[in-house]
DSSP file (Angstrom, degrees, kcal/mol; ACC not computed):
  #  RESIDUE AA STRUCTURE BP1 BP2  ACC     N-H-->O    O-->H-N    N-H-->O    O-->H-N    TCO  KAPPA ALPHA  PHI   PSI    X-CA   Y-CA   Z-CA
    1    1 A X              0   0    0      0, 0.0     2,-0.3     0, 0.0     0, 0.0   0.000 360.0 360.0 360.0 133.9   -0.1   93.2  -52.4
    2    2 A X        -     0   0    0      2,-0.0     2,-0.4     0, 0.0     0, 0.0  -0.667 360.0-152.9 -91.6 142.7   -2.0   89.9  -52.5
    3    3 A X        -     0   0    0     -2,-0.3     2,-0.5     2,-0.0     0, 0.0  -0.886   9.7-136.0-113.1 149.3   -5.7   89.7  -52.1
    4    4 A X        -     0   0    0     -2,-0.4     2,-0.5     2,-0.0    -2,-0.0  -0.902  14.5-159.9-106.3 126.2   -7.6   86.7  -50.7
    5    5 A X        -     0   0    0     -2,-0.5     2,-0.4     2,-0.0    -2,-0.0  -0.899   9.1-170.6-106.0 132.2  -10.7   85.6  -52.5
    6    6 A X        -     0   0    0     -2,-0.5     2,-0.5     0, 0.0    -2,-0.0  -0.946  22.9-124.8-123.1 143.9  -13.2   83.4  -50.7
    7    7 A X        -     0   0    0     -2,-0.4     5,-0.0     1,-0.0     2,-0.0  -0.752  32.5-124.3 -87.2 126.6  -16.2   81.6  -52.0
    8    8 A X    >   -     0   0    0     -2,-0.5     3,-1.5     1,-0.1     4,-0.5  -0.321  13.2-122.3 -68.5 150.5  -19.3   82.6  -50.1
    9    9 A X  G >  S+     0   0    0      1,-0.3     3,-0.8     2,-0.2    -1,-0.1   0.789 112.0  65.1 -61.4 -27.7  -21.4   79.9  -48.4
   10   10 A X  G 3  S+     0   0    0      1,-0.2    -1,-0.3     3,-0.1    -2,-0.0   0.685  86.2  72.6 -70.4 -16.6  -24.3   81.1  -50.6
   11   11 A X  G <  S+     0   0    0     -3,-1.5     2,-0.5     2,-0.1    -1,-0.2   0.857  81.4  79.7 -66.2 -35.1  -22.5   80.0  -53.7
   12   12 A X  S <  S-     0   0    0     -3,-0.8     2,-1.0    -4,-0.5   138,-0.0  -0.629  76.3-144.7 -80.0 123.0  -23.1   76.3  -52.9
   13   13 A X        +     0   0    0     -2,-0.5    -2,-0.1     1,-0.1    -3,-0.1  -0.767  28.5 165.9 -89.5 103.4  -26.6   75.3  -53.9
   14   14 A X        +     0   0    0     -2,-1.0     2,-1.5     1,-0.1    -1,-0.1  -0.211  26.1 133.1-110.5  42.3  -27.7   72.7  -51.3
   15   15 A X        +     0   0    0      2,-0.0   101,-0.6   101,-0.0     2,-0.3  -0.489  43.8 105.3 -90.5  64.6  -31.3   72.8  -52.2
   16   16 A X  E     -A  115   0A   0     -2,-1.5     2,-0.3    99,-0.2    99,-0.2  -0.952  65.3-124.2-140.4 159.6  -31.7   69.0  -52.3
   17   17 A X  E     -A  114   0A   0     97,-2.9    97,-2.7    -2,-0.3     2,-0.4  -0.783  23.3-151.8-102.4 150.1  -33.2   66.3  -50.1
   18   18 A X  E     -AB 113 141A   0    123,-0.6   123,-3.1    -2,-0.3     2,-0.5  -0.985   7.4-165.3-129.8 130.9  -31.2   63.4  -48.8
   19   19 A X  E     -AB 112 140A   0     93,-2.2    93,-2.7    -2,-0.4     2,-0.4  -0.967  13.0-146.8-115.4 125.7  -32.3   59.9  -48.0
   20   20 A X  E     -AB 111 139A   0    119,-3.1   119,-1.9    -2,-0.5     2,-0.4  -0.770  15.8-164.5 -89.8 134.4  -30.0   57.6  -46.0
   21   21 A X  E     -AB 110 138A   0     89,-2.7    89,-2.2    -2,-0.4    88,-1.3  -0.982  10.9-161.2-125.8 126.6  -30.3   53.9  -46.9
   22   22 A X  E     + B   0 137A   0    115,-2.9   114,-2.5    -2,-0.4   115,-1.1  -0.933  36.4 136.2-104.4 115.8  -29.0   51.0  -44.8
   23   23 A X  E     - B   0 135A   0     -2,-0.6   112,-0.2   112,-0.2    -2,-0.1  -0.981  53.2-144.6-160.2 145.6  -28.7   47.9  -46.9
   24   24 A X        +     0   0    0    110,-0.9   111,-0.1    -2,-0.3    -1,-0.0   0.374  66.8 117.4 -90.6   3.1  -26.2   45.1  -47.5
   25   25 A X  S    S-     0   0    0    109,-0.3    -2,-0.1     1,-0.1     2,-0.1  -0.303  73.1-105.4 -69.0 153.0  -27.1   45.0  -51.2
   26   26 A X     >  -     0   0    0      1,-0.1     4,-2.4     4,-0.0     5,-0.2  -0.380  37.2-106.7 -68.5 159.3  -24.6   45.7  -54.0
   27   27 A X  H  > S+     0   0    0      1,-0.2     4,-2.3     2,-0.2     5,-0.2   0.884 118.7  48.7 -61.4 -41.3  -25.0   49.1  -55.6
   28   28 A X  H  > S+     0   0    0      1,-0.2     4,-2.0     2,-0.2    -1,-0.2   0.876 112.2  49.5 -67.7 -36.0  -26.4   47.7  -58.9
   29   29 A X  H  > S+     0   0    0      2,-0.2     4,-2.3     1,-0.2    -2,-0.2   0.885 111.6  48.4 -69.9 -38.8  -29.0   45.5  -57.0
   30   30 A X  H  X S+     0   0    0     -4,-2.4     4,-2.7     2,-0.2     5,-0.2   0.913 110.4  51.5 -67.3 -41.5  -30.1   48.4  -54.9
   31   31 A X  H  X S+     0   0    0     -4,-2.3     4,-2.2    -5,-0.2    11,-0.3   0.917 111.7  47.3 -59.7 -42.9  -30.5   50.6  -57.9
   32   32 A X  H  X S+     0   0    0     -4,-2.0     4,-2.0     2,-0.2    -2,-0.2   0.908 112.5  49.3 -63.7 -42.8  -32.6   47.9  -59.6
   33   33 A X  H  X S+     0   0    0     -4,-2.3     4,-2.5     2,-0.2     5,-0.2   0.881 110.9  49.3 -66.9 -38.4  -34.7   47.5  -56.5
   34   34 A X  H  X S+     0   0    0     -4,-2.7     4,-2.9     2,-0.2     6,-0.6   0.901 109.2  53.2 -66.9 -39.9  -35.3   51.2  -56.1
   35   35 A X  H  X S+     0   0    0     -4,-2.2     4,-1.3    -5,-0.2     5,-0.3   0.915 113.3  43.5 -58.8 -42.9  -36.3   51.4  -59.8
   36   36 A X  H  < S+     0   0    0     -4,-2.0    -2,-0.2     2,-0.2    -1,-0.2   0.896 120.4  39.9 -70.7 -40.5  -38.9   48.6  -59.2
   37   37 A X  H  < S+     0   0    0     -4,-2.5    -2,-0.2     1,-0.2    -3,-0.2   0.851 126.7  30.4 -79.6 -35.3  -40.2   50.0  -55.9
   38   38 A X  H  < S-     0   0    0     -4,-2.9    -3,-0.2    -5,-0.2    -2,-0.2   0.520 100.8-117.5-105.9  -7.5  -40.3   53.7  -56.7
   39   39 A X     <  +     0   0    0     -4,-1.3    -4,-0.2    -5,-0.4    -3,-0.2   0.797  67.2 138.6  74.5  27.0  -40.9   53.8  -60.4
   40   40 A X        -     0   0    0     -6,-0.6    -1,-0.2    -5,-0.3    -2,-0.1  -0.423  52.9-139.2 -95.3 176.3  -37.6   55.5  -61.1
   41   41 A X        +     0   0    0     -2,-0.1    22,-0.2    -3,-0.1    20,-0.1  -0.389  30.0 175.3-133.0  55.2  -35.1   54.8  -63.9
   42   42 A X        -     0   0    0    -11,-0.3     2,-0.3    20,-0.1    20,-0.2  -0.398   6.1-176.5 -64.3 136.3  -31.8   55.0  -62.2
   43   43 A X  E     -C   61   0A   0     18,-1.9    18,-2.4    -2,-0.1     2,-0.2  -0.973  31.5 -97.1-135.2 150.5  -28.8   54.1  -64.5
   44   44 A X  E     -C   60   0A   0     -2,-0.3    16,-0.2    16,-0.2     2,-0.1  -0.435  38.5-124.6 -68.6 133.2  -25.1   53.8  -63.8
   45   45 A X        -     0   0    0     14,-2.4    14,-0.2    -2,-0.2    -1,-0.1  -0.417  15.8-123.2 -70.8 152.9  -23.1   56.9  -64.7
   46   46 A X  S    S+     0   0    0      1,-0.1     2,-0.4    -2,-0.1    -1,-0.1   0.857  98.7  38.6 -66.7 -34.4  -20.2   56.4  -67.1
   47   47 A X  S    S-     0   0    0     12,-0.0    -1,-0.1     3,-0.0    -2,-0.1  -0.959  82.2-134.0-121.6 138.2  -17.8   57.8  -64.6
   48   48 A X        -     0   0    0     -2,-0.4     2,-0.7     1,-0.1    10,-0.2  -0.299  38.3 -88.1 -78.1 167.6  -17.8   57.3  -60.8
   49   49 A X  E     -F   57   0B   0      8,-2.5     8,-2.6    -2,-0.1     2,-0.5  -0.714  53.6-164.9 -78.0 115.9  -17.4   60.1  -58.3
   50   50 A X  E     +F   56   0B   0     -2,-0.7     6,-0.2     6,-0.2     3,-0.1  -0.908  28.9 168.0-116.0 126.5  -13.6   60.3  -57.9
   51   51 A X  S    S-     0   0    0      4,-2.8     2,-0.3    -2,-0.5     5,-0.1   0.700  76.4 -12.8-104.4 -28.9  -11.8   62.0  -55.0
   52   52 A X  S    S-     0   0    0      3,-1.2    -1,-0.3     1,-0.0     0, 0.0  -0.858  89.1 -75.5-152.5-171.5   -8.3   60.6  -55.6
   53   53 A X  S    S+     0   0    0     -2,-0.3     3,-0.0     1,-0.2    -1,-0.0   0.865 130.5  26.8 -63.8 -35.2   -6.8   57.8  -57.7
   54   54 A X  S    S+     0   0    0      1,-0.1     2,-0.9    26,-0.0    -1,-0.2   0.675 104.7  81.8-100.8 -20.3   -8.0   55.1  -55.3
   55   55 A X        +     0   0    0     25,-0.1    -4,-2.8     2,-0.0    -3,-1.2  -0.773  54.3 150.7 -98.1 104.8  -11.1   56.7  -53.7
   56   56 A X  E     -F   50   0B   0     -2,-0.9     2,-0.4    -6,-0.2    -6,-0.2  -0.980  28.2-156.4-133.0 146.0  -14.2   56.3  -56.0
   57   57 A X  E     -F   49   0B   0     -8,-2.6    -8,-2.5    -2,-0.4     2,-0.1  -0.976  25.2-117.4-122.7 133.9  -17.9   56.1  -55.2
   58   58 A X        -     0   0    0     -2,-0.4    17,-1.9   -10,-0.2     2,-0.4  -0.443  31.0-161.8 -72.4 143.2  -20.4   54.5  -57.6
   59   59 A X  E     - D   0  74A   0     15,-0.2   -14,-2.4   -14,-0.2     2,-0.4  -0.992  14.4-177.8-132.4 130.4  -23.1   56.8  -58.8
   60   60 A X  E     +CD  44  73A   0     13,-2.6    13,-3.6    -2,-0.4     2,-0.3  -0.989  18.3 174.4-121.0 134.4  -26.5   56.0  -60.4
   61   61 A X  E     -CD  43  72A   0    -18,-2.4   -18,-1.9    -2,-0.4     2,-0.3  -0.933  19.7-169.0-141.3 165.9  -28.7   58.9  -61.6
   62   62 A X  E     - D   0  71A   0      9,-2.3     9,-3.0    -2,-0.3     2,-0.8  -0.937  14.5-148.5-155.2 128.3  -31.9   59.7  -63.4
   63   63 A X  E     - D   0  70A   0     -2,-0.3     2,-1.2     7,-0.2     7,-0.2  -0.876  12.5-160.0-100.7 105.1  -33.2   63.0  -64.7
   64   64 A X  E  >> + D   0  69A   0      5,-2.3     5,-1.9    -2,-0.8     4,-0.8  -0.717  13.1 178.0 -86.9  94.4  -37.0   62.9  -64.5
   65   65 A X  T  45S+     0   0    0     -2,-1.2    -1,-0.2     1,-0.2     5,-0.0   0.764  73.3  64.0 -70.4 -25.7  -37.9   65.7  -67.0
   66   66 A X  T  45S+     0   0    0      1,-0.2    -1,-0.2    -3,-0.1    -2,-0.1   0.921 119.2  22.3 -65.6 -44.5  -41.6   65.1  -66.5
   67   67 A X  T  45S-     0   0    0     -3,-0.2    -1,-0.2     2,-0.1    -2,-0.2   0.337 106.9-120.6-105.1   6.5  -41.6   66.2  -62.8
   68   68 A X  T  <5 +     0   0    0     -4,-0.8     2,-0.3     1,-0.2    -3,-0.2   0.908  67.0 132.5  56.3  48.6  -38.4   68.2  -63.1
   69   69 A X  E   < -D   64   0A   0     -5,-1.9    -5,-2.3     2,-0.0     2,-0.5  -0.912  45.8-149.2-125.2 155.4  -36.5   66.2  -60.5
   70   70 A X  E     -DE  63 115A   0     45,-1.8    45,-2.6    -2,-0.3     2,-0.4  -0.987  12.0-161.4-129.1 122.1  -33.0   64.7  -60.5
   71   71 A X  E     -DE  62 114A   0     -9,-3.0    -9,-2.3    -2,-0.5     2,-0.4  -0.849   8.6-178.9-106.9 135.3  -32.3   61.5  -58.6
   72   72 A X  E     -DE  61 113A   0     41,-2.3    41,-3.2    -2,-0.4     2,-0.6  -0.966  11.4-162.8-138.1 119.9  -28.8   60.4  -57.6
   73   73 A X  E     -DE  60 112A   0    -13,-3.6   -13,-2.6    -2,-0.4     2,-0.4  -0.908  19.1-177.9-101.1 122.0  -28.0   57.2  -55.8
   74   74 A X  E     -DE  59 111A   0     37,-3.1    37,-2.9    -2,-0.6     2,-0.3  -0.963  26.9-125.4-125.9 135.6  -24.4   57.3  -54.3
   75   75 A X  E     - E   0 110A   0    -17,-1.9    35,-0.2    -2,-0.4    34,-0.1  -0.592  13.2-158.0 -73.0 138.0  -22.5   54.7  -52.4
   76   76 A X  S    S+     0   0    0     33,-2.8    25,-1.9    -2,-0.3     2,-0.4   0.568  71.4  62.8 -92.7 -10.3  -21.3   56.1  -49.1
   77   77 A X  E     -G  100   0C   0     32,-0.6     2,-0.4    23,-0.2    23,-0.2  -0.905  54.1-175.4-122.1 144.8  -18.5   53.5  -48.7
   78   78 A X  E     -G   99   0C   0     21,-2.2    21,-2.8    -2,-0.4     2,-0.5  -0.962  15.8-149.0-137.1 118.7  -15.4   52.8  -50.7
   79   79 A X  E     -G   98   0C   0     -2,-0.4     2,-0.5    19,-0.2    19,-0.2  -0.767  14.0-164.0 -90.5 128.0  -13.1   49.8  -49.9
   80   80 A X  E     -G   97   0C   0     17,-3.6    17,-2.7    -2,-0.5     2,-0.6  -0.948  10.2-145.6-116.3 127.2   -9.5   50.4  -50.7
   81   81 A X  E     -G   96   0C   0     -2,-0.5     2,-0.4    15,-0.2    15,-0.2  -0.820  21.1-171.1 -94.1 122.6   -7.0   47.5  -50.9
   82   82 A X  E     -G   95   0C   0     13,-3.3    13,-2.7    -2,-0.6     2,-0.6  -0.892  17.7-137.4-115.5 144.1   -3.5   48.5  -49.7
   83   83 A X  E     -G   94   0C   0     -2,-0.4     2,-0.7    11,-0.2    11,-0.3  -0.880  12.8-155.7-100.0 125.7   -0.3   46.6  -49.9
   84   84 A X  E     -G   93   0C   0      9,-4.1     9,-2.1    -2,-0.6     2,-0.0  -0.895  19.3-132.4-101.9 114.7    1.8   46.7  -46.8
   85   85 A X        -     0   0    0     -2,-0.7     2,-0.4     7,-0.2     6,-0.1  -0.336  16.7-149.9 -68.8 147.7    5.5   46.0  -47.7
   86   86 A X        -     0   0    0      1,-0.1     6,-0.1     4,-0.1    -1,-0.0  -0.965  17.6-171.8-121.1 134.1    7.4   43.5  -45.6
   87   87 A X        +     0   0    0     -2,-0.4    -1,-0.1     4,-0.1     4,-0.1   0.568  70.0  66.2 -95.4 -12.2   11.1   43.6  -45.0
   88   88 A X  S    S-     0   0    0      2,-0.1    -2,-0.1     3,-0.1     0, 0.0   0.224 109.1 -64.7 -92.6-148.7   11.2   40.2  -43.3
   89   89 A X  S    S+     0   0    0      2,-0.0     2,-0.1     0, 0.0    -3,-0.0   0.726 105.2  82.8 -75.2 -24.5   10.7   36.6  -44.3
   90   90 A X  S    S-     0   0    0      1,-0.1    -2,-0.1     3,-0.0     3,-0.1  -0.460  81.8-109.2 -88.7 155.9    7.0   37.0  -45.1
   91   91 A X        -     0   0    0      1,-0.2    -1,-0.1    -2,-0.1    -3,-0.1  -0.195  51.2 -72.0 -72.7 169.7    5.5   38.4  -48.4
   92   92 A X        -     0   0    0     -6,-0.1     2,-0.3     1,-0.1    -7,-0.2  -0.364  52.9-139.0 -61.3 141.6    3.8   41.7  -48.6
   93   93 A X  E     -G   84   0C   0     -9,-2.1    -9,-4.1    -3,-0.1     2,-0.4  -0.726   5.4-142.1-103.2 153.6    0.4   41.8  -47.0
   94   94 A X  E     -G   83   0C   0     -2,-0.3     2,-0.3   -11,-0.3   -11,-0.2  -0.917  18.1-175.8-113.5 144.2   -2.8   43.4  -48.2
   95   95 A X  E     -G   82   0C   0    -13,-2.7   -13,-3.3    -2,-0.4     2,-0.5  -0.958  20.9-126.9-135.0 155.1   -5.3   45.2  -46.0
   96   96 A X  E     -G   81   0C   0     -2,-0.3     2,-0.4   -15,-0.2   -15,-0.2  -0.871  22.0-174.3-104.4 134.4   -8.6   46.8  -46.6
   97   97 A X  E     -G   80   0C   0    -17,-2.7   -17,-3.6    -2,-0.5     2,-0.5  -0.975  14.9-141.9-124.6 141.0   -9.4   50.3  -45.6
   98   98 A X  E     -G   79   0C   0     -2,-0.4     2,-0.3   -19,-0.2   -19,-0.2  -0.900  12.5-167.8-109.4 129.1  -12.8   51.9  -45.9
   99   99 A X  E     -G   78   0C   0    -21,-2.8   -21,-2.2    -2,-0.5     2,-0.4  -0.829  11.2-146.6-108.2 152.5  -13.3   55.6  -46.9
  100  100 A X  E     -G   77   0C   0     -2,-0.3     3,-0.3   -23,-0.2   -23,-0.2  -0.941  16.4-149.8-124.2 141.9  -16.6   57.4  -46.6
  101  101 A X  S    S+     0   0    0    -25,-1.9     2,-0.7    -2,-0.4    50,-0.1   0.933 104.5  32.6 -70.2 -48.3  -18.3   60.0  -48.6
  102  102 A X  S >  S-     0   0    0    -26,-0.3     3,-1.6     3,-0.2    -1,-0.3  -0.893  79.1-170.0-109.1  98.2  -20.1   61.5  -45.6
  103  103 A X  G >  S+     0   0    0     -2,-0.7     3,-0.5    -3,-0.3    -1,-0.1   0.794  81.1  56.4 -65.5 -30.8  -17.6   60.8  -42.8
  104  104 A X  G 3  S+     0   0    0      1,-0.3    -1,-0.3     2,-0.1     3,-0.1   0.532 106.7  52.8 -80.8  -3.1  -19.9   61.7  -39.9
  105  105 A X  G X   +     0   0    0     -3,-1.6     3,-1.3     1,-0.1    -1,-0.3  -0.492  62.2 149.5-124.6  60.7  -22.5   59.1  -41.2
  106  106 A X  T <   +     0   0    0     -3,-0.5    -1,-0.1     1,-0.3    -2,-0.1   0.707  67.3  64.2 -67.9 -21.0  -20.3   56.0  -41.4
  107  107 A X  T 3  S+     0   0    0     -3,-0.1     2,-0.4   -85,-0.0    -1,-0.3   0.671  83.1  92.7 -77.5 -15.8  -23.3   53.7  -40.6
  108  108 A X    <   -     0   0    0     -3,-1.3   -86,-0.2    -6,-0.2    -6,-0.1  -0.641  54.1-169.8 -83.1 131.5  -25.1   54.7  -43.8
  109  109 A X        +     0   0    0    -88,-1.3   -33,-2.8    -2,-0.4   -32,-0.6   0.874  68.6  13.1 -86.7 -41.8  -24.5   52.5  -46.8
  110  110 A X  E     -AE  21  75A   0    -89,-2.2   -89,-2.7   -35,-0.2     2,-0.4  -0.952  60.4-149.1-137.5 153.8  -26.1   54.6  -49.6
  111  111 A X  E     -AE  20  74A   0    -37,-2.9   -37,-3.1    -2,-0.3     2,-0.7  -0.988   4.7-157.6-123.6 133.0  -27.4   58.1  -50.1
  112  112 A X  E     -AE  19  73A   0    -93,-2.7   -93,-2.2    -2,-0.4     2,-0.5  -0.935  12.6-163.7-110.7 109.4  -30.2   59.0  -52.4
  113  113 A X  E     -AE  18  72A   0    -41,-3.2   -41,-2.3    -2,-0.7     2,-0.5  -0.815   5.4-170.2 -96.2 127.0  -30.0   62.7  -53.3
  114  114 A X  E     -AE  17  71A   0    -97,-2.7   -97,-2.9    -2,-0.5     2,-0.5  -0.971   5.0-162.5-124.9 119.6  -33.2   64.2  -54.8
  115  115 A X  E    S+AE  16  70A   0    -45,-2.6   -45,-1.8    -2,-0.5   -99,-0.2  -0.867  72.7   9.7 -99.8 128.9  -33.2   67.6  -56.4
  116  116 A X  S    S+     0   0    0   -101,-0.6     2,-0.3    -2,-0.5    -1,-0.2   0.795  87.2 133.6  83.3  30.2  -36.6   69.4  -56.9
  117  117 A X        -     0   0    0     -3,-0.4    -1,-0.3   -47,-0.1     2,-0.1  -0.866  47.8-129.8-113.4 148.4  -39.0   67.1  -54.9
  118  118 A X     >  -     0   0    0     -2,-0.3     4,-1.9     1,-0.1     5,-0.2  -0.455  29.7-101.7 -90.3 168.8  -41.6   68.2  -52.5
  119  119 A X  H  > S+     0   0    0      1,-0.2     4,-2.3     2,-0.2     5,-0.2   0.901 115.4  48.8 -58.6 -51.5  -42.1   66.8  -49.0
  120  120 A X  H  > S+     0   0    0      1,-0.2     4,-2.0     2,-0.2    -1,-0.2   0.874 111.8  50.2 -61.7 -36.8  -45.1   64.4  -49.5
  121  121 A X  H  > S+     0   0    0      2,-0.2     4,-2.1     1,-0.2    -1,-0.2   0.900 110.3  50.7 -66.1 -40.1  -43.5   62.8  -52.6
  122  122 A X  H  X S+     0   0    0     -4,-1.9     4,-2.2     2,-0.2    -2,-0.2   0.906 109.1  50.6 -64.0 -42.6  -40.3   62.3  -50.6
  123  123 A X  H  X S+     0   0    0     -4,-2.3     4,-2.0     1,-0.2    -1,-0.2   0.902 110.7  49.7 -62.5 -41.3  -42.2   60.6  -47.7
  124  124 A X  H  X S+     0   0    0     -4,-2.0     4,-2.0     1,-0.2    -1,-0.2   0.890 110.3  49.9 -64.9 -39.9  -43.9   58.3  -50.2
  125  125 A X  H  X S+     0   0    0     -4,-2.1     4,-2.4     2,-0.2    -2,-0.2   0.874 108.5  52.5 -67.8 -36.6  -40.6   57.4  -51.8
  126  126 A X  H  X S+     0   0    0     -4,-2.2     4,-2.1     2,-0.2    -1,-0.2   0.909 109.0  50.3 -64.2 -41.0  -39.0   56.6  -48.4
  127  127 A X  H  X S+     0   0    0     -4,-2.0     4,-0.6     1,-0.2    -2,-0.2   0.903 111.0  49.4 -62.1 -40.4  -42.0   54.3  -47.6
  128  128 A X  H >< S+     0   0    0     -4,-2.0     3,-0.8     1,-0.2     4,-0.3   0.893 109.9  50.1 -65.8 -40.2  -41.5   52.6  -51.0
  129  129 A X  H >< S+     0   0    0     -4,-2.4     3,-1.5     1,-0.2    -1,-0.2   0.880 105.0  58.0 -66.0 -37.6  -37.8   52.1  -50.3
  130  130 A X  H 3< S+     0   0    0     -4,-2.1    -1,-0.2     1,-0.3    -2,-0.2   0.668  96.7  63.7 -68.1 -15.6  -38.5   50.6  -46.9
  131  131 A X  T << S+     0   0    0     -3,-0.8    -1,-0.3    -4,-0.6    -2,-0.2   0.613  75.9 109.2 -81.6 -11.9  -40.6   47.9  -48.6
  132  132 A X  S X  S-     0   0    0     -3,-1.5     3,-1.3    -4,-0.3   -98,-0.0  -0.467  74.7-130.2 -67.0 133.7  -37.5   46.5  -50.4
  133  133 A X  T 3  S+     0   0    0      1,-0.3    -1,-0.1    -2,-0.2    -3,-0.0   0.860 100.7  39.8 -58.6 -44.9  -36.6   43.2  -48.8
  134  134 A X  T 3  S+     0   0    0   -111,-0.0  -110,-0.9  -104,-0.0     2,-0.6   0.343  90.0 103.3 -93.3   7.5  -32.9   43.7  -48.2
  135  135 A X  E <   -B   23   0A   0     -3,-1.3  -112,-0.2     1,-0.2     3,-0.1  -0.814  51.9-166.3 -90.3 122.2  -33.2   47.3  -47.1
  136  136 A X  E     -     0   0A   0   -114,-2.5     2,-0.3    -2,-0.6    -1,-0.2   0.959  67.2 -28.4 -71.1 -52.1  -32.8   47.6  -43.3
  137  137 A X  E     -B   22   0A   0   -115,-1.1  -115,-2.9     2,-0.0     2,-0.3  -0.983  49.6-160.2-160.7 157.3  -34.1   51.1  -43.1
  138  138 A X  E     +B   21   0A   0     -2,-0.3     2,-0.3  -117,-0.2  -117,-0.2  -0.992  22.2 159.4-140.1 138.5  -34.3   54.4  -45.1
  139  139 A X  E     -B   20   0A   0   -119,-1.9  -119,-3.1    -2,-0.3     2,-0.2  -0.982  42.5 -90.1-155.1 158.0  -34.9   57.8  -43.6
  140  140 A X  E     -B   19   0A   0     -2,-0.3     2,-0.4  -121,-0.2  -121,-0.3  -0.484  35.8-146.9 -74.7 144.9  -34.4   61.5  -44.5
  141  141 A X  E     -B   18   0A   0   -123,-3.1     2,-0.7    -2,-0.2  -123,-0.6  -0.908  15.4-124.1-110.1 139.4  -31.2   63.1  -43.5
  142  142 A X    >   -     0   0    0     -2,-0.4     3,-0.6     1,-0.2     4,-0.3  -0.741  19.6-162.5 -81.6 116.5  -30.9   66.8  -42.6
  143  143 A X  G >  S+     0   0    0     -2,-0.7     3,-0.9     1,-0.2    -1,-0.2   0.755  81.3  66.9 -75.5 -24.3  -28.4   68.3  -44.9
  144  144 A X  G 3  S+     0   0    0      1,-0.2    -1,-0.2     5,-0.0     5,-0.1   0.782  99.5  51.8 -68.6 -25.4  -27.7   71.4  -42.8
  145  145 A X  G <  S+     0   0    0     -3,-0.6     2,-0.4     4,-0.0    -1,-0.2   0.579  86.4 101.9 -87.7  -9.4  -26.1   69.4  -40.0
  146  146 A X    X   -     0   0    0     -3,-0.9     3,-0.6    -4,-0.3     4,-0.1  -0.609  53.6-163.5 -80.4 129.4  -23.7   67.6  -42.3
  147  147 A X  T 3  S+     0   0    0     -2,-0.4     3,-0.3     1,-0.2    -1,-0.2   0.832  90.6  44.4 -77.3 -33.8  -20.1   68.8  -42.2
  148  148 A X  T >  S+     0   0    0      1,-0.2     3,-1.4     2,-0.1    -1,-0.2  -0.119  71.2 123.6-104.7  36.7  -19.1   67.1  -45.5
  149  149 A X  G X   +     0   0    0     -3,-0.6     3,-1.6     1,-0.3     4,-0.2   0.692  61.0  74.6 -70.6 -16.8  -22.2   68.0  -47.5
  150  150 A X  G >  S+     0   0    0     -3,-0.3     3,-1.2     1,-0.3    -1,-0.3   0.739  82.6  68.9 -67.2 -20.4  -19.9   69.6  -50.1
  151  151 A X  G <  S+     0   0    0     -3,-1.4    -1,-0.3     1,-0.2    -2,-0.2   0.708  95.6  56.0 -66.4 -18.6  -19.0   66.1  -51.2
  152  152 A X  G <  S+     0   0    0     -3,-1.6     2,-0.9    -4,-0.2    -1,-0.2   0.481  86.0  88.9 -92.7  -3.6  -22.5   65.8  -52.5
  153  153 A X    <         0   0    0     -3,-1.2    -1,-0.1    -4,-0.2  -139,-0.0  -0.835 360.0 360.0 -99.3 104.2  -22.4   68.8  -54.7
  154  154 A X              0   0    0     -2,-0.9    -1,-0.2  -105,-0.0    -2,-0.0   0.297 360.0 360.0-146.0 360.0  -21.1   67.7  -58.1
C-alpha cells in the first residue's frame, strides 16, 4: 500500500518583507543605486536563480550581520530568445518571450526581499529607493496574497 506524504504549509518560512520596484534600469545599475541610496552592500551572486535551462533570474544579495537582516534583489523578468524553424524560403526566425518570477505581478521589474527587518526601517528604505532617479516607484507587497511566493523561497 502506498502512502502519500504532503508538505505542510507551515514548513515554508515566509517571514520576509517584499518591496516591488518599477524601474527601467539594468539589474547591476539598480543594485548600485540601491547601495548608494540605502547604505546596503548588495553584490551579485555567483549563480543566478534558475528554474530551467533557459529561465534564469539575476540575484544580488547582502547579509547584514550587524542588524541581522538579509537583503535580496531579484529580477522579476527573464527574456528568452527562441528560434522558430522555417520550412519555406525564409530563414529561421527568432522571437523573444518573457517569463516572470511572480506571474501575477508582471508589471513589477524587480523585487527586494528583506528578511528580519522591522516596519519603520522598511518604510525608510522604501522612501530611499523612491529617491533614485530612474526608479518610477517602489512599494511594499503583501506576500500572503501572492500565489507564486514559493518562487521567492530559496
